[in-house]
C-alpha positions, 0 to 999 in steps of 0.5 A: 500500500502506498501510504502517501497516496492514502494520505493524499486521497484522504486529504482530498476529501475536504476539497471534494466535500467543498465542491459538492457543497458549491455544486449542490451535488448529491453524494453517496453518503453511506459509501463515504461513511464506510471505512472499507470502500476506499483502497486504504480501508480495504488494505486496513481490513485485509493485507495491512491487518495481516502484516501489521495488526500488532502494531500500535500505529496500525491500530491507531490508523484503523480507528482514526480512519473509521472515525474520519469516514464516519464524519465525512459521511455525516457531512455528505448526509447534510449536503444531501439534505441541502443543509449546505451552510451546516455542511460547510461549517462542519469542514471548518477547523475545530470540528469533528471532521477537522479533528478526524482528518488531522488524526487520520493523517497523523496516524498514516504518517506514524504507520509509514514511519514505523513500517519504514524503520528497520526491524 
């Protein structure tokens, strides 16, 4: 798994949600809320778990990734209800989404550093 790609993909969600707000586009909120629909999530639930399940960094990645998608899914639901102002507010600093985004980014970086360190 290319963890840099995973990091970039999850960083892009804020932009993607802002685009959906500005274009008033309907989203698949249940898919967004699922932590096993993206490549990184499938890796976390599959090969990544096999290789790194005992790692504290992996466990942090798994839990923070789940929370990230839960928060993103809630924003997608707001967009679908046409609560565009509320959805935009949820993308601001200090919100659950913002904290989850920071947490998953930090967790991915920690896991990457741990994996790259020689045993």
